[in-house]
C-alpha positions as CSV (number, residue, x, y, z in Angstrom):
1,M,-2.3,-15.2,13.5
2,Q,-2.4,-13.4,10.2
3,I,-5.7,-12.7,8.4
4,Y,-6.1,-11.0,5.1
5,P,-8.8,-8.4,4.8
6,N,-10.9,-10.5,2.4
7,R,-11.0,-13.3,5.0
8,L,-11.8,-11.2,8.0
9,E,-15.6,-11.6,7.7
10,D,-15.2,-15.4,7.7
11,A,-12.9,-15.3,10.7
12,L,-15.3,-13.0,12.6
13,S,-18.2,-15.4,12.0
14,K,-16.2,-18.0,14.0
15,G,-15.7,-15.6,17.0
16,L,-13.8,-12.6,18.0
17,A,-10.1,-12.8,18.6
18,G,-8.5,-11.4,21.7
19,C,-7.3,-8.3,19.9
20,Y,-6.7,-7.0,16.3
21,L,-3.6,-5.4,14.7
22,I,-4.6,-3.6,11.5
23,F,-1.6,-2.0,9.7
24,G,-0.9,-1.0,6.1
25,D,-1.1,1.8,3.6
26,E,-4.4,1.0,1.9
27,P,-7.0,3.2,3.7
28,Q,-10.1,1.6,2.2
29,Q,-9.3,-1.9,3.5
30,K,-8.4,-0.5,6.9
31,L,-11.7,1.4,7.2
32,E,-13.6,-1.7,6.1
33,C,-11.8,-3.9,8.6
34,L,-12.4,-1.5,11.5
35,E,-16.1,-1.3,10.6
36,Q,-16.5,-5.0,10.4
37,I,-14.9,-5.5,13.8
38,R,-17.0,-2.7,15.3
39,Q,-20.2,-4.2,13.9
40,F,-19.4,-7.7,15.1
41,A,-18.2,-6.5,18.5
42,R,-21.6,-4.7,19.0
43,Q,-23.4,-7.9,18.3
44,Q,-21.2,-9.5,21.0
45,G,-22.2,-6.9,23.6
46,F,-19.2,-4.4,23.2
47,D,-21.6,-1.4,23.4
48,E,-18.9,1.1,24.5
49,R,-16.2,2.3,22.1
50,T,-13.2,4.4,23.0
51,S,-10.8,5.9,20.4
52,L,-7.3,7.0,21.3
53,V,-4.3,8.3,19.3
54,A,-0.8,7.6,20.6
55,E,1.0,10.7,19.4
56,N,4.3,12.0,20.8
57,S,2.7,13.5,23.9
58,F,0.4,10.5,24.5
59,N,0.0,9.5,28.2
60,W,-0.2,5.7,28.2
61,N,-2.0,5.8,31.5
62,Q,-5.0,6.9,29.4
63,L,-5.1,3.4,27.7
64,L,-4.8,1.6,31.1
65,E,-7.6,3.8,32.6
66,A,-9.8,3.2,29.6
67,S,-9.3,-0.6,29.8
68,Q,-10.2,-0.6,33.5
69,S,-13.3,1.7,33.5
70,L,-16.7,0.9,32.1
71,S,-19.8,3.1,32.0
72,L,-23.0,2.3,33.8
73,F,-24.6,1.3,30.5
74,A,-22.0,-1.1,29.1
75,S,-20.4,-4.2,30.4
76,R,-18.0,-4.7,27.5
77,Q,-15.7,-2.2,25.8
78,L,-14.0,-1.8,22.5
79,I,-10.8,0.3,22.6
80,E,-9.3,1.5,19.3
81,L,-5.7,2.8,19.5
82,E,-4.1,4.5,16.5
83,L,-0.3,4.3,16.3
84,P,0.6,7.0,13.7
85,T,4.2,5.8,13.3
86,G,3.4,2.1,13.8
87,K,5.6,2.0,16.9
88,P,4.5,2.5,20.5
89,G,7.9,3.4,21.9
90,V,9.5,1.8,25.0
91,E,6.7,2.8,27.5
92,G,3.9,2.0,25.1
93,A,5.5,-1.4,24.3
94,K,5.5,-2.3,28.0
95,V,1.9,-1.2,28.5
96,L,0.7,-3.2,25.4
97,Q,2.6,-6.3,26.4
98,G,1.2,-6.1,29.9
99,M,-2.4,-5.8,28.6
100,A,-1.8,-8.8,26.4
101,E,-0.5,-10.9,29.2
102,Q,-3.4,-9.9,31.5
103,A,-6.2,-10.3,28.9
104,N,-9.6,-9.1,29.9
105,P,-12.4,-10.8,27.9
106,D,-14.6,-7.7,28.4
107,V,-12.1,-5.4,26.7
108,L,-11.4,-5.8,23.0
109,L,-8.2,-3.9,21.9
110,V,-7.8,-2.9,18.2
111,L,-4.5,-1.3,17.1
112,H,-4.2,0.3,13.7
113,G,-1.6,2.4,11.8
114,P,0.5,2.6,8.7
115,R,2.6,-0.1,7.1
116,I,5.0,-1.7,9.5
117,G,8.3,-3.5,8.8
118,K,9.8,-6.7,10.1
119,D,11.4,-4.9,13.0
120,V,7.9,-4.1,14.4
121,Q,6.5,-7.5,13.6
122,N,9.4,-9.2,15.4
123,S,9.2,-7.0,18.5
124,K,8.1,-8.6,21.7
125,W,5.0,-6.5,22.2
126,F,3.7,-7.2,18.7
127,K,4.4,-11.0,18.9
128,T,2.6,-11.1,22.3
129,L,-0.5,-9.4,21.0
130,D,-0.4,-11.4,17.7
131,K,-0.3,-14.6,19.7
132,R,-3.6,-13.9,21.4
133,G,-5.2,-12.0,18.5
134,A,-5.0,-11.4,14.8
135,Y,-2.7,-9.3,12.5
136,I,-4.5,-7.9,9.4
137,P,-2.1,-6.4,6.8
138,C,-3.8,-3.9,4.5
139,Y,-1.6,-3.3,1.4
140,P,-2.6,-2.0,-2.1
141,L,-4.2,-4.6,-4.3
142,E,-2.9,-5.3,-7.8
143,G,-3.6,-7.7,-10.7
144,K,-5.8,-10.6,-9.9
145,Q,-6.3,-9.6,-6.3
146,L,-7.6,-6.2,-7.3
147,Q,-9.9,-7.8,-10.0
148,G,-11.2,-10.2,-7.3
149,W,-12.0,-7.3,-5.0
150,V,-13.8,-5.4,-7.8
151,N,-15.7,-8.5,-8.8
152,D,-16.9,-9.1,-5.2
153,R,-17.9,-5.5,-4.8
154,L,-19.9,-5.6,-8.0
155,R,-21.7,-8.7,-6.8
156,R,-22.5,-7.1,-3.4
157,S,-23.9,-4.0,-5.1
158,G,-26.2,-6.1,-7.3
159,L,-24.4,-5.4,-10.5
160,S,-23.8,-8.1,-13.1
161,S,-20.0,-8.4,-13.7
162,S,-18.1,-9.5,-16.8
163,P,-14.4,-10.0,-17.1
164,D,-14.3,-6.9,-19.3
165,L,-16.1,-4.7,-16.8
166,V,-13.9,-6.0,-14.0
167,R,-10.8,-5.1,-15.9
168,L,-12.2,-1.7,-16.8
169,L,-12.9,-0.8,-13.2
170,S,-9.6,-2.2,-12.0
171,D,-7.7,-0.1,-14.5
172,Y,-9.7,3.1,-13.7
173,C,-9.3,2.8,-10.0
174,E,-6.0,1.0,-9.5
175,G,-4.3,2.1,-6.3
176,N,-7.4,3.9,-5.0
177,L,-9.9,1.4,-3.6
178,L,-11.9,4.2,-2.0
179,A,-12.6,5.6,-5.4
180,A,-13.4,2.1,-6.7
181,R,-16.0,1.7,-4.1
182,Q,-17.5,5.1,-4.8
183,E,-17.6,4.4,-8.6
184,I,-19.3,1.0,-8.0
185,E,-21.9,2.6,-5.7
186,K,-22.5,5.3,-8.4
187,L,-23.0,2.6,-11.1
188,A,-25.5,0.8,-8.8
189,L,-27.5,4.0,-8.5
190,L,-27.4,4.7,-12.2
191,Y,-28.3,1.1,-13.2
192,P,-30.5,-0.3,-10.4
193,K,-31.5,-3.3,-12.5
194,G,-27.9,-4.4,-12.3
195,Q,-27.3,-4.6,-16.1
196,L,-24.9,-2.3,-17.8
197,S,-22.7,-2.4,-20.9
198,I,-19.0,-1.5,-21.2
199,A,-19.9,1.6,-23.1
200,Q,-22.3,2.7,-20.3
201,A,-19.6,2.0,-17.7
202,E,-17.0,4.0,-19.6
203,Q,-19.3,6.9,-19.9
204,A,-20.1,7.0,-16.2
205,L,-16.6,6.3,-14.9
206,V,-13.9,8.9,-14.0
207,D,-10.3,7.8,-14.0
208,Q,-9.3,7.8,-10.4
209,S,-6.3,5.5,-10.3
210,R,-3.7,6.7,-7.8
211,F,-0.1,5.6,-7.5
212,N,3.1,6.5,-5.5
213,V,6.7,6.7,-6.5
214,F,7.5,3.3,-4.9
215,Q,4.9,1.5,-7.0
216,L,6.3,3.2,-10.1
217,V,9.8,1.8,-9.3
218,D,8.4,-1.7,-9.0
219,V,6.7,-1.5,-12.3
220,L,9.9,-0.2,-14.0
221,L,11.9,-3.1,-12.5
222,A,9.2,-5.5,-13.8
223,G,9.6,-4.0,-17.3
224,D,6.0,-2.8,-17.8
225,G,6.4,0.3,-19.9
226,Q,2.7,0.9,-20.6
227,K,1.8,0.9,-16.9
228,A,4.7,3.1,-16.0
229,V,3.5,5.8,-18.5
230,K,0.1,5.6,-16.9
231,M,1.5,6.0,-13.4
232,L,3.6,9.0,-14.5
233,Y,0.5,10.7,-15.9
234,R,-1.4,10.2,-12.6
235,L,1.6,11.4,-10.6
236,E,1.9,14.5,-12.7
237,N,-1.8,15.2,-12.3
238,E,-1.5,14.8,-8.5
239,G,1.3,17.5,-8.5
240,V,4.2,15.2,-7.4
241,E,7.4,17.1,-7.7
242,P,9.6,15.8,-10.6
243,T,12.6,15.9,-8.2
244,I,11.0,13.2,-6.0
245,I,10.6,10.9,-9.0
246,L,14.1,11.7,-10.2
247,W,15.5,10.8,-6.7
248,A,13.7,7.4,-6.9
249,L,15.1,6.7,-10.4
250,V,18.6,7.6,-9.4
251,R,18.4,5.4,-6.3
252,E,17.3,2.4,-8.4
253,W,19.9,3.1,-11.1
254,Q,22.6,3.1,-8.3
255,T,21.3,-0.2,-6.9
256,L,21.2,-1.9,-10.4
257,A,24.6,-0.6,-11.3
258,A,26.1,-1.9,-8.1
259,L,24.5,-5.3,-8.5
260,Q,25.6,-5.5,-12.1
261,F,29.2,-4.6,-11.2
262,A,29.3,-7.1,-8.3
263,R,28.0,-9.8,-10.5
264,S,30.6,-9.0,-13.2
265,Q,33.2,-9.6,-10.4
266,G,31.9,-13.1,-9.9
267,Q,29.7,-12.4,-6.8
268,N,26.5,-14.3,-6.4
269,L,23.3,-12.2,-6.1
270,S,22.1,-14.3,-3.1
271,G,24.9,-12.8,-1.1
272,L,24.1,-9.2,-2.1
273,W,20.5,-8.9,-1.1
274,A,21.2,-8.1,2.5
275,K,24.0,-5.7,1.7
276,Y,21.7,-3.5,-0.5
277,K,18.6,-4.0,1.8
278,I,16.5,-5.7,-0.9
279,W,13.8,-7.8,0.7
280,S,12.7,-11.2,-0.6
281,N,9.5,-9.8,-2.2
282,K,11.6,-7.4,-4.4
283,Q,14.5,-9.8,-5.3
284,G,12.7,-11.2,-8.3
285,L,12.0,-7.8,-9.7
286,Y,15.7,-6.9,-9.6
287,Q,16.6,-10.2,-11.2
288,Q,14.2,-9.4,-14.1
289,A,15.7,-5.9,-14.5
290,L,19.3,-7.2,-14.6
291,Q,18.4,-9.7,-17.3
292,R,17.1,-6.9,-19.5
293,L,19.7,-4.2,-18.8
294,D,23.4,-4.5,-19.7
295,H,26.3,-2.2,-18.9
296,Q,25.6,0.0,-22.0
297,H,21.9,0.5,-21.0
298,L,22.9,1.6,-17.5
299,A,25.6,3.9,-18.8
300,Q,23.1,5.6,-21.0
301,M,20.7,6.0,-18.1
302,Q,23.5,7.5,-16.0
303,G,24.0,10.3,-18.6
304,K,20.3,11.0,-18.9
305,L,19.8,11.1,-15.1
306,A,22.7,13.5,-14.7
307,S,21.4,15.8,-17.5
308,L,17.9,16.0,-16.0
309,D,19.3,16.6,-12.5
310,Q,21.3,19.6,-13.8
311,A,18.4,20.9,-15.9
312,L,16.0,20.8,-12.9
313,K,18.5,22.6,-10.7
314,Q,18.8,25.4,-13.2
315,S,15.1,25.5,-14.1
316,A,16.1,24.8,-17.7
317,I,13.4,22.4,-18.7
318,A,9.8,23.3,-19.6
319,R,8.2,19.9,-19.3
320,P,10.2,17.7,-16.9
321,Y,7.6,14.9,-17.0
322,V,8.4,14.3,-20.7
323,E,12.0,13.7,-19.8
324,L,11.0,11.6,-16.8
325,C,8.9,9.4,-19.2
326,H,12.0,8.9,-21.4
327,L,14.1,7.9,-18.4
328,C,11.5,5.5,-17.2
329,L,11.3,3.8,-20.6
330,L,15.0,3.3,-20.5
331,F,14.4,0.8,-17.6
332,I,12.3,-1.3,-20.0
333,P,14.6,-0.7,-22.1
334,M,13.4,1.2,-25.2
335,P,15.7,2.8,-27.7
336,L,15.3,6.5,-27.1
337,T,18.7,7.9,-28.0
338,G,17.3,9.6,-31.1
339,L,14.8,11.6,-29.0
340,P,16.8,14.5,-27.5
341,L,15.0,17.0,-25.2
342,E,15.1,20.7,-25.8
343,Y,16.4,22.2,-22.6
344,L,16.0,26.0,-22.3
């Protein structure tokens, strides 16, 4: 059973599941889900909590022993097991599957870790646990989902919300829900009566939006130049190496060029997704990009990418992020041929 983080509280009010699988790359949602489960479990008599981390040298007998031993002061136990890689390995998979098949109502198992792929979700151990429990995916929020989260947080903090305030907070803290929560808590302290204007919010807020290279690529494929420039600015401030961004841009150019060539040869895109490992949630983005970018655009991008790669290897460019910005805008596309860069 799959439950989204914003629905967990309602699900818990109907009773605890047999176990919980919390995976994803959005830390604030993961922390909140863990805390909600802990709190509700305490109300149900799970007074003892054990935390384990399944690192490379982890002895899986520790998990079995923990599930079979209770202190003198507790009759029910909550066990939290972190999987740093999202995978338990062969031995761990057997142990977890065995625990799922021999469920103990006095032991509540919570697994958590990073984002997992379909290979993990389709594994036997995961399906067995999911069948008797709940899977909670915690992924970064964007657009209306992010605005909904911000609006709900404002309401819980006693602050009056308006569409403009929600959009302002979402823009300032996109990709960083932890910062969003902290900013809302700060606003609640500054304005305890719950009323504040946009001007007051702008004065109090600090831009704490955070992004990664993969989010940047998605925005470029979607053709959102304004958001792409903002992301680049944040990535530069966070000290991300230009070569990492260049690597991502080259990879996307190669994929787009290959798709465009195959299509020019009469091949259907539906038969190419698996070949280039493009999942269903990204196929629409590639279709949008291919509608905007023709052969001439991609050829221009190829020349720019090669020039920047050579300049970075020779340390012959003073401001690489300026050139990266030009390259990103070519994905939109914007006419930038008349804006040459001054390599050293």
